[in-house]
Structure formats: structure tokens, C-alpha cells
MISE-79278 format. One record per residue (C-alpha): chain; residue in one letter; z, y, x. Coordinates in nm, 2 decimals. Example, Ala and Ser with C-alpha at 12.3 -4.5 7.8 and 13.67 -1.06 7.14 Angstrom:
% residues 2
+-------+------+--------+--------+--------+
! chain ! resn !      z !      y !      x !
+-------+------+--------+--------+--------+
!     A !    A !   0.78 !  -0.45 !   1.23 !
!     A !    S !   0.71 !  -0.11 !   1.37 !
+-------+------+--------+--------+--------+
% end
This chain:
% residues 211
+-------+------+--------+--------+--------+
! chain ! resn !      z !      y !      x !
+-------+------+--------+--------+--------+
!     A !    X !   9.22 !  17.04 !  10.88 !
!     A !    X !   9.34 !  16.91 !  10.54 !
!     A !    X !   9.28 !  17.13 !  10.24 !
!     A !    X !   9.53 !  17.16 !   9.96 !
!     A !    X !   9.27 !  17.03 !   9.72 !
!     A !    X !   9.27 !  16.71 !   9.92 !
!     A !    X !   9.64 !  16.64 !   9.86 !
!     A !    X !   9.73 !  16.39 !   9.59 !
!     A !    X !   9.91 !  16.51 !   9.27 !
!     A !    X !  10.18 !  16.24 !   9.30 !
!     A !    X !  10.34 !  16.07 !   9.60 !
!     A !    X !  10.63 !  15.83 !   9.68 !
!     A !    X !  10.95 !  16.00 !   9.77 !
!     A !    X !  11.21 !  15.89 !  10.03 !
!     A !    X !  11.55 !  16.05 !   9.97 !
!     A !    X !  11.73 !  16.06 !  10.31 !
!     A !    X !  12.03 !  16.29 !  10.37 !
!     A !    X !  12.01 !  16.50 !  10.69 !
!     A !    X !  11.65 !  16.39 !  10.77 !
!     A !    X !  11.42 !  16.70 !  10.81 !
!     A !    X !  11.05 !  16.69 !  10.83 !
!     A !    X !  10.84 !  17.01 !  10.88 !
!     A !    X !  10.47 !  17.07 !  10.90 !
!     A !    X !  10.31 !  16.96 !  11.23 !
!     A !    X !  10.62 !  16.78 !  11.34 !
!     A !    X !  10.68 !  16.40 !  11.38 !
!     A !    X !  10.97 !  16.21 !  11.23 !
!     A !    X !  11.04 !  15.85 !  11.34 !
!     A !    X !  11.19 !  15.63 !  11.07 !
!     A !    X !  11.35 !  15.28 !  11.08 !
!     A !    X !  11.28 !  15.11 !  10.74 !
!     A !    X !  11.48 !  14.81 !  10.64 !
!     A !    X !  11.57 !  14.84 !  10.27 !
!     A !    X !  11.34 !  14.61 !  10.06 !
!     A !    X !  11.24 !  14.89 !   9.82 !
!     A !    X !  11.13 !  15.12 !  10.11 !
!     A !    X !  10.96 !  14.83 !  10.29 !
!     A !    X !  10.75 !  14.80 !   9.96 !
!     A !    X !  10.70 !  15.18 !   9.97 !
!     A !    X !  10.55 !  15.17 !  10.32 !
!     A !    X !  10.33 !  14.88 !  10.23 !
!     A !    X !  10.20 !  15.06 !   9.92 !
!     A !    X !  10.15 !  15.38 !  10.12 !
!     A !    X !   9.93 !  15.20 !  10.37 !
!     A !    X !   9.69 !  15.11 !  10.09 !
!     A !    X !   9.63 !  15.47 !  10.00 !
!     A !    X !   9.37 !  15.71 !  10.15 !
!     A !    X !   9.63 !  15.99 !  10.21 !
!     A !    X !   9.91 !  15.77 !  10.34 !
!     A !    X !  10.16 !  16.03 !  10.24 !
!     A !    X !  10.54 !  15.99 !  10.19 !
!     A !    X !  10.76 !  16.28 !  10.07 !
!     A !    X !  11.08 !  16.33 !  10.25 !
!     A !    X !  11.35 !  16.48 !  10.02 !
!     A !    X !  11.72 !  16.53 !  10.07 !
!     A !    X !  11.96 !  16.44 !   9.79 !
!     A !    X !  12.17 !  16.73 !   9.66 !
!     A !    X !  12.51 !  16.76 !   9.83 !
!     A !    X !  12.77 !  16.53 !   9.67 !
!     A !    X !  12.53 !  16.39 !   9.42 !
!     A !    X !  12.43 !  16.06 !   9.59 !
!     A !    X !  12.07 !  15.97 !   9.58 !
!     A !    X !  12.01 !  16.04 !   9.21 !
!     A !    X !  11.98 !  16.42 !   9.21 !
!     A !    X !  11.73 !  16.55 !   9.46 !
!     A !    X !  11.65 !  16.90 !   9.61 !
!     A !    X !  11.34 !  17.03 !   9.45 !
!     A !    X !  11.17 !  17.11 !   9.79 !
!     A !    X !  11.07 !  16.85 !  10.04 !
!     A !    X !  10.80 !  16.79 !  10.30 !
!     A !    X !  10.52 !  16.53 !  10.29 !
!     A !    X !  10.43 !  16.33 !  10.60 !
!     A !    X !  10.13 !  16.12 !  10.67 !
!     A !    X !  10.21 !  15.78 !  10.80 !
!     A !    X !  10.06 !  15.79 !  11.15 !
!     A !    X !  10.23 !  15.51 !  11.34 !
!     A !    X !  10.35 !  15.17 !  11.21 !
!     A !    X !  10.50 !  14.86 !  11.38 !
!     A !    X !  10.69 !  14.56 !  11.24 !
!     A !    X !  10.98 !  14.39 !  11.41 !
!     A !    X !  11.03 !  14.02 !  11.43 !
!     A !    X !  11.29 !  14.03 !  11.15 !
!     A !    X !  11.06 !  14.22 !  10.91 !
!     A !    X !  11.18 !  14.58 !  10.95 !
!     A !    X !  10.93 !  14.86 !  11.00 !
!     A !    X !  10.93 !  15.13 !  11.26 !
!     A !    X !  10.71 !  15.42 !  11.13 !
!     A !    X !  10.63 !  15.78 !  11.22 !
!     A !    X !  10.55 !  16.05 !  10.97 !
!     A !    X !  10.35 !  16.36 !  11.08 !
!     A !    X !  10.44 !  16.66 !  10.86 !
!     A !    X !  10.15 !  16.79 !  10.65 !
!     A !    X !  10.30 !  17.03 !  10.38 !
!     A !    X !  10.61 !  17.11 !  10.19 !
!     A !    X !  10.61 !  17.07 !   9.81 !
!     A !    X !  10.81 !  17.11 !   9.49 !
!     A !    X !  10.91 !  16.81 !   9.29 !
!     A !    X !  10.79 !  16.81 !   8.93 !
!     A !    X !  10.82 !  16.51 !   8.68 !
!     A !    X !  10.93 !  16.17 !   8.81 !
!     A !    X !  10.69 !  15.89 !   8.72 !
!     A !    X !  10.84 !  15.58 !   8.57 !
!     A !    X !  10.71 !  15.23 !   8.61 !
!     A !    X !  10.76 !  14.91 !   8.80 !
!     A !    X !  10.79 !  15.05 !   9.15 !
!     A !    X !  11.13 !  14.99 !   9.32 !
!     A !    X !  11.12 !  15.33 !   9.48 !
!     A !    X !  11.09 !  15.68 !   9.33 !
!     A !    X !  10.75 !  15.84 !   9.26 !
!     A !    X !  10.70 !  16.21 !   9.16 !
!     A !    X !  10.43 !  16.45 !   9.05 !
!     A !    X !  10.41 !  16.72 !   9.32 !
!     A !    X !  10.32 !  17.09 !   9.32 !
!     A !    X !  10.18 !  17.21 !   9.66 !
!     A !    X !  10.08 !  17.56 !   9.55 !
!     A !    X !  10.37 !  17.76 !   9.71 !
!     A !    X !  10.30 !  17.62 !  10.06 !
!     A !    X !   9.94 !  17.69 !  10.14 !
!     A !    X !  10.03 !  17.83 !  10.48 !
!     A !    X !  10.16 !  17.49 !  10.59 !
!     A !    X !   9.80 !  17.36 !  10.61 !
!     A !    X !   9.69 !  17.64 !  10.84 !
!     A !    X !   9.72 !  17.70 !  11.21 !
!     A !    X !  10.06 !  17.68 !  11.39 !
!     A !    X !  10.28 !  17.97 !  11.32 !
!     A !    X !  10.39 !  18.23 !  11.58 !
!     A !    X !  10.72 !  18.42 !  11.60 !
!     A !    X !  10.63 !  18.77 !  11.75 !
!     A !    X !  11.00 !  18.88 !  11.75 !
!     A !    X !  11.13 !  18.57 !  11.93 !
!     A !    X !  11.35 !  18.69 !  12.23 !
!     A !    X !  11.30 !  18.37 !  12.42 !
!     A !    X !  11.56 !  18.44 !  12.70 !
!     A !    X !  11.83 !  18.53 !  12.45 !
!     A !    X !  11.74 !  18.24 !  12.23 !
!     A !    X !  11.75 !  17.99 !  12.52 !
!     A !    X !  12.08 !  18.13 !  12.64 !
!     A !    X !  12.23 !  18.07 !  12.29 !
!     A !    X !  12.07 !  17.73 !  12.28 !
!     A !    X !  12.23 !  17.62 !  12.61 !
!     A !    X !  12.57 !  17.74 !  12.49 !
!     A !    X !  12.53 !  17.54 !  12.17 !
!     A !    X !  12.41 !  17.23 !  12.34 !
!     A !    X !  12.70 !  17.24 !  12.58 !
!     A !    X !  12.95 !  17.28 !  12.30 !
!     A !    X !  12.79 !  16.99 !  12.11 !
!     A !    X !  12.75 !  16.78 !  12.42 !
!     A !    X !  12.38 !  16.74 !  12.36 !
!     A !    X !  12.11 !  16.69 !  12.63 !
!     A !    X !  11.75 !  16.79 !  12.65 !
!     A !    X !  11.46 !  16.85 !  12.88 !
!     A !    X !  11.51 !  17.22 !  12.93 !
!     A !    X !  11.18 !  17.27 !  13.12 !
!     A !    X !  10.97 !  17.12 !  12.84 !
!     A !    X !  11.17 !  17.30 !  12.58 !
!     A !    X !  11.12 !  17.63 !  12.76 !
!     A !    X !  10.75 !  17.58 !  12.78 !
!     A !    X !  10.71 !  17.48 !  12.42 !
!     A !    X !  10.51 !  17.70 !  12.18 !
!     A !    X !  10.71 !  17.90 !  11.93 !
!     A !    X !  10.66 !  17.67 !  11.63 !
!     A !    X !  10.72 !  17.35 !  11.82 !
!     A !    X !  11.03 !  17.49 !  11.98 !
!     A !    X !  11.19 !  17.62 !  11.66 !
!     A !    X !  11.09 !  17.34 !  11.43 !
!     A !    X !  11.19 !  17.07 !  11.68 !
!     A !    X !  11.54 !  17.22 !  11.71 !
!     A !    X !  11.57 !  17.26 !  11.34 !
!     A !    X !  11.50 !  16.88 !  11.31 !
!     A !    X !  11.72 !  16.76 !  11.60 !
!     A !    X !  12.03 !  16.98 !  11.59 !
!     A !    X !  12.32 !  16.81 !  11.41 !
!     A !    X !  12.36 !  17.04 !  11.12 !
!     A !    X !  12.49 !  16.95 !  10.78 !
!     A !    X !  12.23 !  16.84 !  10.51 !
!     A !    X !  12.26 !  17.17 !  10.32 !
!     A !    X !  12.19 !  17.36 !  10.64 !
!     A !    X !  11.88 !  17.14 !  10.71 !
!     A !    X !  11.76 !  17.22 !  10.36 !
!     A !    X !  11.79 !  17.59 !  10.43 !
!     A !    X !  11.58 !  17.54 !  10.74 !
!     A !    X !  11.32 !  17.35 !  10.54 !
!     A !    X !  11.30 !  17.62 !  10.27 !
!     A !    X !  11.27 !  17.91 !  10.52 !
!     A !    X !  10.94 !  18.07 !  10.41 !
!     A !    X !  10.82 !  18.17 !  10.76 !
!     A !    X !  10.88 !  18.07 !  11.12 !
!     A !    X !  11.08 !  18.39 !  11.21 !
!     A !    X !  11.30 !  18.33 !  10.90 !
!     A !    X !  11.36 !  17.97 !  11.02 !
!     A !    X !  11.45 !  18.10 !  11.37 !
!     A !    X !  11.69 !  18.35 !  11.22 !
!     A !    X !  11.86 !  18.08 !  11.02 !
!     A !    X !  11.87 !  17.85 !  11.32 !
!     A !    X !  12.04 !  18.13 !  11.53 !
!     A !    X !  12.29 !  18.19 !  11.25 !
!     A !    X !  12.38 !  17.82 !  11.23 !
!     A !    X !  12.43 !  17.79 !  11.61 !
!     A !    X !  12.64 !  18.11 !  11.63 !
!     A !    X !  12.85 !  17.99 !  11.34 !
!     A !    X !  12.91 !  17.66 !  11.50 !
!     A !    X !  13.01 !  17.82 !  11.83 !
!     A !    X !  13.26 !  18.03 !  11.65 !
!     A !    X !  13.41 !  17.71 !  11.51 !
!     A !    X !  13.34 !  17.80 !  11.15 !
!     A !    X !  13.36 !  17.56 !  10.86 !
!     A !    X !  13.12 !  17.48 !  10.58 !
!     A !    X !  13.36 !  17.64 !  10.34 !
!     A !    X !  13.34 !  17.97 !  10.53 !
!     A !    X !  12.96 !  17.95 !  10.54 !
!     A !    X !  12.95 !  17.91 !  10.17 !
+-------+------+--------+--------+--------+
% end
């Protein structure tokens, strides 16, 4: 188990709207922009092999970033014949962005504060108040409405954290909603947010109404 003291004080940051990484989950990425190809190559040379996933602020392009993201360790890597990279990040811990480091890197690099997210490095969370039959019934309605498919048997057998975090990552919510799921302080809070978003979508609500 990684300790917070083992985490680096600065890491490369990959701004990607709608992409959500959470602790102990896996995020596959297709890397093709030259600056991010360089980021992956540089990451592979470090002992931590960490990349921070951060969403740009809504309507602000890539320049302004949300302050909370999640760092993932590069745990799988392959290269295509035309020079693109297929990688997998395994979520380690959320963080807060601090100062951006300037230099000659083509990608962004930030000082990081991990202190608010010590629990991310512990054991998998449980959700004692999860009403699994009601939750799965809502999920089936939502998946039917969105015309999504899944392996319901595997989903039903998944542990609380894997179930909730996988759905938070996979469901087609807006980037701002994904950010709210990332920032949820506990697994029960994330499940409550997830339920609210699914119920809202089933009622045909709009983002303006949610705001």
C-alpha cells in the first residue's frame, strides 16, 4: 500500500473533459497528441509513474482547470504501428492543484497537495446504507433510457466501491457532474450524487434546471 509520504510533490497533468478517474479504478487512454506522447515517455522514466487527470472548467477551454483531480499510476502501456500510445492509469489518490511549474515541457506540470485525501490510500470503501435492489432497479431504468448495455450479473456481484465508482466513470454525465462525483468526500455521498443524477436524467431535466 502506497503512503502519502511516498507521493511526489509535483506531477504532470492531463486536462481531459469528461474523463473521470477515481482511486482503485482503471482508466484506459488513447494518446496521440505529440505533447502528451512526450508526457507519457517522461512519466515512464519516473519511479512513481503518476499522471494527474484534471477536468478543464466548464466553458473555459483547457486553460482554466478544476482544482481537484485524481492521480493515476501508469500500469499498462503499448504502442501502435503509427506511434500512438494505448495506456491504462490505475487511480491512486485525489489531489488539489497548487502552483503550476513553468519550463520547457510541452505539457502542464503542477505542484500538488495530497493532504485532504488520505483515505484514498486506504482500504476500499463500503457503503452500509446502499439499498442494492432499489439502486439496481434505478440503474436498469437509466440504462434502458440511455440505451446502454452492461453485464448485469457482474455488476450485481461487484463490491460497493467497484460498483459505484465504475458507474460514476462510465455513465454519460456532463463534465460538471463528473467533477461533482470526483469531489464527493465519501462513497455514500458519491452514491447519493449518482442516484440524483440518474433520477434527474430520467425526469428529462436540463443542465440549467440542475444549476
